[in-house]
C-alpha positions in Angstrom: 25.1 97.5 24.0 22.3 95.0 25.5 22.2 91.8 27.2 23.3 88.8 25.2 20.8 85.7 25.7 22.6 82.2 24.8 20.7 78.9 25.0 22.8 76.3 26.3 21.8 72.9 24.9 23.6 69.9 26.6 23.8 67.8 29.7 21.9 69.2 32.8 23.5 72.1 34.7 26.1 72.5 32.2 25.8 76.2 32.4 27.0 76.0 36.1 30.5 76.4 35.1 29.6 79.6 33.0 27.5 81.5 35.1 25.8 82.2 38.4 22.3 80.3 38.5 19.3 82.3 38.9 15.6 81.3 38.2 14.7 77.8 37.9 11.5 76.0 36.5 11.0 74.0 33.3 13.8 76.5 32.0 16.9 77.4 34.3 18.6 80.9 34.1 22.3 81.5 34.6 23.9 84.9 34.6 27.2 86.4 33.7 28.8 89.8 34.2 31.8 91.7 33.1 32.0 95.1 33.5 29.1 96.5 31.3 28.7 93.1 29.5 25.8 91.2 30.6 25.1 87.6 29.6 21.9 85.2 30.2 22.2 81.7 29.7 19.2 79.3 29.5 18.8 75.7 29.6 15.8 73.6 28.9 15.5 71.7 32.3 12.8 69.4 31.5 13.6 68.5 28.0 13.3 66.1 26.3 10.3 65.2 28.6 8.8 68.6 27.4 9.4 69.8 23.8 8.0 73.0 25.2 10.9 73.5 27.4 13.6 73.2 24.5 11.3 75.5 22.5 11.5 78.5 25.3 15.1 78.3 25.6 15.8 78.5 22.0 13.1 81.1 21.6 14.5 83.6 24.1 18.1 83.0 22.4 20.5 85.5 20.5 23.0 82.8 20.2 23.2 79.0 20.9 25.8 76.8 22.4 25.3 73.1 21.6 27.1 70.5 23.2 26.9 66.9 21.3 27.5 64.2 23.4 25.7 61.6 21.0 24.0 61.5 17.6 20.8 60.5 18.5 17.0 61.6 18.1 17.5 64.3 20.6 20.2 65.8 18.6 18.1 65.8 15.3 15.0 67.2 17.2 17.4 69.9 18.3 18.9 70.7 14.9 15.3 70.9 13.5 14.0 73.0 16.3 16.9 75.4 15.8 16.3 75.3 12.1 12.6 75.9 12.5 13.4 79.1 14.8 16.0 80.3 12.5 18.8 80.6 15.0 22.0 80.7 12.8 24.7 82.0 15.2 26.3 79.7 17.7 28.9 77.4 18.8 29.4 73.4 19.0 31.0 71.4 21.4 31.8 67.9 20.3 32.2 65.3 23.0 33.0 61.4 23.2 35.3 61.7 20.2 32.7 63.0 17.8 34.1 64.8 14.9 33.0 67.8 12.7 33.1 65.4 9.7 30.7 63.0 11.6 28.0 65.8 12.1 28.8 67.6 9.0 26.2 65.6 6.8 23.7 66.2 9.6 23.9 69.9 9.9 24.7 70.8 6.0 22.0 73.3 4.5 20.9 74.2 8.0 21.4 77.2 10.4 24.1 75.2 12.1 26.5 74.9 9.5 28.0 78.2 10.4 28.4 77.4 14.2 31.7 77.7 15.6 33.3 74.4 16.8 34.8 75.1 20.2 37.0 73.1 22.5 35.5 72.1 25.8 37.1 74.5 28.0 34.8 76.5 30.3 37.1 79.6 30.9 37.8 80.0 27.6 34.3 79.6 26.3 33.1 82.0 29.2 35.6 85.0 28.0 34.4 84.3 24.5 30.9 84.6 25.3 31.6 87.6 27.6 33.8 89.2 24.7 30.8 89.1 22.2 28.5 90.3 24.9 30.7 93.3 25.0 29.9 94.4 21.6 26.5 93.1 21.1 23.6 95.1 20.2 20.2 93.1 19.6 18.6 94.1 16.6 15.4 95.9 16.4 12.5 93.6 15.4 12.0 94.2 11.7 8.3 95.5 12.6 9.5 97.6 15.8 9.4 101.1 15.8 12.3 101.3 18.3 10.2 103.3 20.5 7.3 101.0 21.5 8.4 97.9 23.7 7.0 94.5 24.4 8.1 92.1 27.2 6.9 88.3 27.1 6.4 87.0 30.7 8.2 84.0 31.6 8.1 84.0 35.2 5.8 86.2 37.8 5.3 86.2 41.5 4.6 88.4 44.7 7.5 89.8 46.4 7.1 91.3 50.1 7.2 94.7 50.2 7.4 95.1 46.4 4.2 93.4 45.0 3.9 91.7 41.9 7.1 91.0 39.7 7.5 89.6 36.5 10.5 88.2 34.7 11.1 88.4 31.0 13.4 89.6 28.1 12.8 92.6 25.8 11.6 91.4 22.7 11.6 94.6 20.8 11.8 98.4 21.2 12.1 100.3 24.9 10.0 100.2 28.0 10.6 102.9 30.6 9.9 103.3 34.3 6.0 104.4 35.0 5.3 103.4 31.4 1.3 101.9 31.2 1.4 98.6 29.4 -1.6 96.8 27.8 -1.2 93.1 29.3 -2.2 90.9 26.3 -4.2 88.8 25.5 -6.3 90.4 28.4 -7.9 93.6 28.7 -5.8 94.7 31.7 -3.3 97.3 31.9 -0.4 97.6 34.2 2.1 100.6 35.2 6.1 99.8 35.5 6.7 100.6 39.1 10.5 99.7 39.0 12.9 98.1 36.5 15.9 96.0 37.2 18.7 94.3 35.0 21.1 91.7 36.5 19.8 92.8 39.8 20.6 96.7 39.2 18.1 99.3 39.0 17.5 100.9 35.8 15.2 103.8 34.2 14.8 102.0 30.9 15.4 98.7 29.0 15.8 97.7 25.5 15.5 94.9 23.0 17.4 92.1 24.4 17.6 93.3 28.0 16.5 90.7 30.7 14.4 92.2 33.0 12.6 92.1 36.5 9.6 94.5 36.5 7.7 95.5 39.6 4.2 96.3 38.7 1.4 98.4 39.6 -2.6 98.0 39.0 -2.4 94.1 38.4 -2.4 91.0 40.7 -0.1 88.1 40.1 -3.4 85.8 39.9 -4.2 87.8 36.9 -0.8 86.8 34.8 0.3 83.7 33.1 3.4 83.0 31.4 3.4 84.0 27.8 1.3 87.1 28.3 2.8 90.0 26.8 3.3 93.5 28.5 3.3 96.3 25.7 2.4 99.6 24.5 3.0 98.8 20.7 -0.2 99.5 18.9 0.6 97.3 16.2 0.8 94.2 18.4 -2.0 91.7 17.3 -3.9 89.4 19.5 -6.0 86.6 17.8 -7.6 83.0 18.3 -7.3 82.8 14.4 -4.1 83.1 12.4 -3.2 82.3 8.8 0.1 82.2 7.5 2.8 80.7 4.9 3.9 77.4 6.3 7.5 75.7 5.7 7.7 71.9 6.9 10.8 70.3 8.0 12.3 68.0 5.2 11.6 64.9 7.5 8.2 65.6 7.7 6.7 62.5 6.1 3.2 63.7 4.5 0.9 66.8 4.1 -0.8 68.3 7.0 -4.2 67.5 7.4 -7.2 69.4 8.7 -8.4 68.7 12.0 -4.8 67.8 13.3 -3.8 69.4 16.8 -0.6 71.0 16.9 1.3 73.2 19.1 1.9 77.0 18.0 5.4 78.3 19.7 6.0 82.1 19.8 8.1 83.9 22.4 6.9 82.4 25.8 3.7 80.9 24.2 3.2 77.2 23.3 -0.5 76.9 22.7 -2.5 74.1 21.3 -4.3 74.8 17.8 -6.3 73.0 15.6 -5.6 73.0 11.8 -8.8 74.7 10.0 -7.6 74.8 6.7 -4.5 73.8 4.5 -3.9 74.1 0.9 -0.9 74.3 -1.3 -0.1 74.6 -5.0 3.0 72.9 -6.0 5.0 71.9 -2.7 2.9 70.3 0.0 5.9 71.4 2.2 4.9 75.0 1.6 1.4 75.1 2.8 -1.0 78.1 3.3 -2.2 77.1 7.0 -5.2 78.7 9.0 -5.0 77.8 12.8 -7.8 78.1 15.6 -6.2 78.5 18.8 -7.9 78.0 22.5 -6.3 81.0 23.4 -5.4 84.1 21.7 -1.7 84.4 20.2 -0.2 87.7 20.8 2.5 88.6 18.1 3.8 91.5 16.2 3.4 91.9 12.4 5.5 89.5 10.3 5.9 86.9 13.5 7.6 83.7 13.1 6.0 80.9 14.9 7.3 77.5 15.3 4.9 74.4 14.8 5.1 71.4 16.9 3.0 68.0 16.6 3.5 66.2 20.3 1.9 63.0 19.0 4.6 62.6 16.4 6.8 60.1 18.4 10.5 60.9 17.5 9.6 63.7 15.1 7.6 66.3 17.1 9.1 69.5 15.2 6.8 70.2 12.2 8.1 73.5 10.9 7.7 77.1 11.0 4.6 79.4 10.0 5.2 83.2 8.9 2.3 85.5 9.7 1.5 88.7 8.1 
């Protein structure tokens, strides 16, 4: 059993009636625990102002809780982000007399069509999520060995008497106390001094666990959000990536070389220039080469979400599957 992470997409502070508030920035974490079952709730605090806020919350999630107050551009953009990120498990809460029949045409054929519609009762919802967490086991990344671990950093800081601490979710594999990890995309390494999971000390953590890691041999100033701590030799790190794209159905025209888009993977949201775009029969399924200002860290067969911040109301481009 491992920690269940749920993206809560709705009104600000909606998750406060479900869990205990934790770290707050452009994404806000809440925690729930019952026996051995643990849940991390994440809200995109700065969305819709910052599209990256929505991406981060969705990227980390095993499941989604989507609260629909109005059928508007933000709802449509959230649906496209969930589709591009492939988040197929979740709940829908409908407010303001919105009915399932009203949103059905908008979510049919998307990952949301199998979301369970729930009544808005925080106590019932909380118990439902905790029950799922009680039997949840995060699947190993298809490329993971189950031995080598990876932790994308979402927050980092100094703690008096402890030293450098990073927060993140184990994206694949297992990490253990005293492990020596690469700090990608840098050339540095760091050693795990201690591990905490939901404020409890632990000797190890596995896929899905939300962790706080005290590190040795590195300074907080040498870290950044999106950096990946890993001992996985198959992890890739490159400023040039090529893969198979899939554009959202509402994207109006073929992508053009020279466009600047943003590549989202784990806790990375990086500007990239389209160096090459080609397709055979369907321009919505192009082969894409991107050059990035900073190296992207990713495992084999990674799934990247593409964004275009100059796109007005349509800012989600689609996805890119890397070899």
